[in-house]
N, C-alpha and C positions, 0 to 999 in steps of 0.2 A: 096905306102903308104896305110894304111887302112884308110877308111873314118872316123871311130870313134875311136881313138887311147886312147883318155883320156876322162872320164867320171867324172864330179863332182855331187855327190848326196848331195843336201841341206835337211837335216831333217834325223836323225838316228833312227828313232822310229820303230814302229811295221811293217811299210812298207818300209821305206827308207833302214834300215840296211840289212834286206833281199834282197831287190833288188840290193844294192850296193855289198854285198857278191856275189850274183850269176852272176852279170856282170862280176866282178873280178875273178871269176873261169872260165870265158871264154877267159882269157888271157888279157882283156883289164884293162889298168891302170884306177883304181878309186880312187878318194878322197872323203871320206865321212865327211861331214861338219855338225856341231852341235854347237849350243850357249852355250850347257851345258858342261862345261869343264870336269866333272867327265865322262859323255858318251864318250866324245873324247878320255880320257885316258883311259877307258875300253875296248873300241874296239881296241885302238892301242896296247894293251896288248894282243890282241888276244882271249878275253872273251866279253861276253855279257851281257847286263843289263835288257834283256825281255827274256820271257821264249818261245821258241818255238822249237818243234822237230827237230833236226839235225842242227839247225842253229849253234850252239857252235862249232861243228866240222868244218863246213864251214868257218866261221869266223876265225878260229884258222890257217885253211889251206891257206886261200888267205890272211892273215896279213903276214904269216910267209914267203909265196913266195914274197911277196913285192907288190902284184897287188892290194892290199887294204891299203890305209894309211888314215890318219885322220887329221882333223884341225879345228879349231874354226872359220876360214875365207875362202872363197871360192879363188880358184887360176884358172889361166886360164886353160880351157879345149875345147874339141870339142863339148861336150854335157853337158847341165846344166838339171838336173833332180830335180824339187821342191816337195818335199813330208813331208810338214810342216801340223801339226794340223789345221782345221778349224771349230772351236767349234761355238756353239751359246751363245749368251750373257742371261742374265735374262729375257729379252724380247721375247726370242727364235727367235732372228735375228742373221744372219750369222756374224761371227766375222773373218773377212780377214785379221786382221792386221799382222799375221805372213806370210800370202804369200806376202803380199806387202813388209814387212821387208826382206824377201828372195829375192825378185826381186831386192831390193835397194842393198842388199849385193852382187848381181852377175854383177850388171850394170857396174861398172868400168872394170871388167877385160873381159867382152866381146869384141869378136873380129869378124870381117866378117867371114861369113861361119858356125858361130855357130848355135847350135840347142838347144832351151829352151823348156822343157817339163814340163808342170803342171800336177802332179799326184793327188794333193791333191783334195778331194772331193769338188766341188765350186757350187755356183750359176750361173745361166745361164747368160753369157757375162763375166764371170770372166777371162777367156782366152784372150779374146780380150782385157780386161782392163790391163792385164800384158804386152800385145805387146805396148799399149799404154805407160805405165808407162816406158817401156824400152825406146821407143824413145824420150820421154820428157827427160829423164835422159841423153840419147845418141842420139842427133839429127843427128850425123853422120852415124847413121845406119839406114837401111830399111827393114822392115818386109815384107816378101814375096818372090815373083820371082825377078829374076835378071832384071834390067832396070833402068829406069830413074824415080824419083819422084820430083815432085815440080820443075821441070825443069833442075834438075842437078843429074849427078850419085850418087848413093848411095851404099854402102855397105851393102850387104844382110845378115840377119839372118832369122832363120826359128823358128816359135812359135806354139806349138801344145798342145792338151790336150790328156791324156791318163790314164783313171782313173782305179786304181786297182780293181779287183773282186776276193778276197781270203778270205778263211776260217781260222781263228785263229786255230792252230794244224795242218794245211796242206798248210801253205803259200809258201814252197819253192817249193812242188809239183805244186800247182795251178797257182805259178808265171810262171812256164815253160809250163805248158798244157793248161791253159784257154785261150779261146779266148780274143782278146783285141779289144776295140773299139777306134779308134784314129782319132781325129779331129784336123786339121790345121786351123790357122786362114785365110790361104789361100791353094789351091790345091797343092801347090809346097812345102808348110809347111807340109800337111798331107804326102805326097809321102815321102819326107825326113825323117820323124818320123816313117813311116811304115819300111823303110828300116833298122833304128836303132833296133826297136823292133825284127825284124825277124832275128838279130844277136844272140838273146837269149830266144826267145820265140818259142815253137813248135806250140802253137794253133794258128789258123786264126788270122791274123792283119787286121781288117775290116775297110775300109776307110769310114769317113763322114765328117761334119763339126764340128768345135769346139763346137758350141752350142749345137748341137744335142748329142755330145759325154758326154757334161755336164748333159744334161737332161737324157740320157740313165743311167747314174750312180745314180742319183736321183731317177729315176723310179723304178730301180731294189730294192732299199730298202724301198722305199713307198709301192711298190706292197708287200713286205714282212710283212710291219708294218700293211697294211690294212687286210691281211689275218690272222696275229696273233690277231688283234682286232676282227675279227668275233670269233675266237675261244674264246677268253676271254670274250666276250660278252655273248657268249653261255654258258659258265661256270658259269656266273653269273644269269643268266636265270634258269639254272639247280639248283643252289643252293637255289634259291627262292622257287622252286616248290619241293625240295627235290629229284632230279632225279640225277643219278651217270653221270657226263658229259663224263666221259671215256667210259662207254658204249654205250652212245649216240653217240659219235665220231665215236667208233669202227664200230657200226651198220651202220650209215650213210656212211661211207667209204666203205662199201661193195657195194653201188652204183657204176657202172663202169665209171661215169663221176664226182664224187665226192671225194675230198681229203682234207677234213677239218684238220687243224693243231692242234697241241696240244696246250693247253692253258698253261698259267704259271703265275707268280706274277708280270708281266708287260714285258717291253721290255728294252733290255740293249744293250750294246756295242757302240763302236765310229760311226757305221753307221746308223742302223735301228732307232734308238732312236733320232736320229739327223738329218739326211738327208731329212726327209720328210718336216720339218721346211723350207728348202731353197726353195722348190716350193710353200709351203704355202706362205712364205713372198714375193715371187715374183708374185703371183697371188691368193690373198687372197679371192678374190669374185668368183673365179673359183674351187679352190682346197678344195671342201666343204666336200667331203668322206675322203680325207686325214686328214685334220683338226679333224674331227670327230674320225677317228681311233688313232691319237695322243691322244684325249681326253679319249677314253676308255682305251687304254693302261695305261695311266697315273692313270687312275682312279682306274683300277685293283689292282695296288700297294697299294692305300689307303685303298681299301676294305680288302686286306690281312691285313694291319695294324690293322684295326678296329676288325677283327675275331680274330687275334691273341690276342689283348688286352682284348677281351669279354672273351676268353678262359682261359687265364692268370689270370683275374680278379676272376673268378669261383674257381680258385685253387691258394689261397693267398699264400701257402707256398711251392709250386711246384717249382723245377727248370725247366728250359726250354732249349733244345738244338735248337739252330739255324742252320740248315744244309745246308750248302752253302752260299757263299759271292759272287762268280764270277758271270759274266752277262750271261754265259752258261757253260755248262759240260765239265769238264775235261781240263779246262784252268786255269791260274793265273790272267786273265784280269778283272779288277774291273771298268772299264770305264762306266758309266752310268748304272751301275747295279742295278736293282730293289731290288735284294736280299740285296745288301749292305745298301741300302736305309731303308728297313724294318728292318735290324739287328741294324742300327744306331738308329732309333726311339725307339726299343724296349730296348735296352742298356741304351739309356738316360733314360728311364721311370723306368726300373726294375734292372738296375746296375748289381751287381754279380749273380743275378739269372739266368742270361741269359748266358749259355755255347756256344762257338762258335766252330763249326766244319767246316774246310776248308782245306782238304788234299792238296789243289794244291798251297798253300801259303807257303814259308819259314818262313816268319815273319808276325805276326798279324798286321792289320793297327792300328796304334798308337791311332787314336781317340777312338776306341772300347776299347783298352787296357786301355787307360786313364780313362774312365768312370767305369772300373771295371770287365770288361768282362773277363771270364777265357776261355783261347783256350784248346780244348781237342781232341783226336782223336774220331772216331765215336763210337769204343767199349766203351771207358771212358764215353762219354756223354749219351749212351743208358742206362748204370748201373745208372747213376748219377742224371738222369731227370725223371720227369713224363710227361712231355709235349715235343713233337718234331714238329718243324715246318720246313717242308723240303721245301727248296727254290731253290736247284739246283739239277739236276738228275746226279750227279756224278757217276761213276762206283762203287766207293767205297759203296755208299749207297744202290745200288741195289742189293749187295751182301749180305745184312743182311737178315738173315731169321726171319719169322714170330716169331718163338718161342723165339727170343731174345727181339723183340719189341712189343710182346703182351700187355704189361702193359702200353704202351704209348698212351696217348691221343693224335692225330695227326691232324695237319693241313698239307695236302699233296698237293703242288701247282703244282707238276710235274706228278703225276699218278705213281710214282715209287712204291708205297706201296698200290696197288689197292686192296690187298688181305683183307685190313682193312678198316671200314667205315672211309671215310675221306672227310673233308670239301675242297672245291676247291676255 
């Protein structure tokens, strides 16, 4: 009998669904669980509710074969994977309510020998908290190695943490090929989780502690946030002195040990814009660079809004094309998107004068449509508008030749149209 015959994945979002489908493609029976009934029904029909290359075909295949099924509540399994959101609240503090709810949902169906894995991005110590929560709900279970605890025999389960590290648009490929950092509450928990991941991951499955694995995930995204903040801060300095930031970066990067990133209108996504706050909240007196980086990247969004308002107010009858809404190029994900924040602000102030161009969304966000914003493709917008605010470097925008956009007054936050004078 195989050690891991049935897996229960709690949370069928951008990470949970691809992970569930990938494991199911290895012939392992997978139950995908989500509290949203429409998500459960959508996946059960062999279709998907998120946009990700090749995921629709894989889900259709594993649902058709019967290796992936769905439900709104967990059922008995050998492995339980928790992949639910961990947002921040209005005070930038981690909100772990969905993790705790997921643990409560599996507690009654846990059995000796089970493996519980938390994949959700989490503050330091969260995995240990999951283990404690399980034992409080199920005092008949013991977390760690076999043996005795509190003077009597206990049935053992294993609890570990293994964060995802994938790029939207390449999730399936990176779930298979990227190295994984696996940290158990005990060494025995780590070894068990390693064996599980090696059943479907080609990358190295590197062992560590749960706390170290939690901080590794946060470090990866805080590092990115800090480097982006440097680029965004540089762009604001260049703007003050009327220097082309794209030229400065290109020339600086000719140094063999310099690699300045590209600035933008801020930072978005479910990771980079959120995860640094988990470290800042844990050690506010020490995480000074990380806190400053968050402030710089948020300030860049507000500065782009101010620049856009100044340009629009100088052209009181002009139509304005907001080019891009997603948090990065060529995806449909709006989570924490600075482009979306900018568009919302401008539509609220200027109404139907704002024309939205977002080639990766099938349907426009309702709040923008309700405020009167008109949605156009890029060709329509270029001919209908006198101002363009380029917020996302989608491939469609890169293909627009200078001859077709020469009439536009441009704020280019991504350096896509560098052949025109551009504000950054």
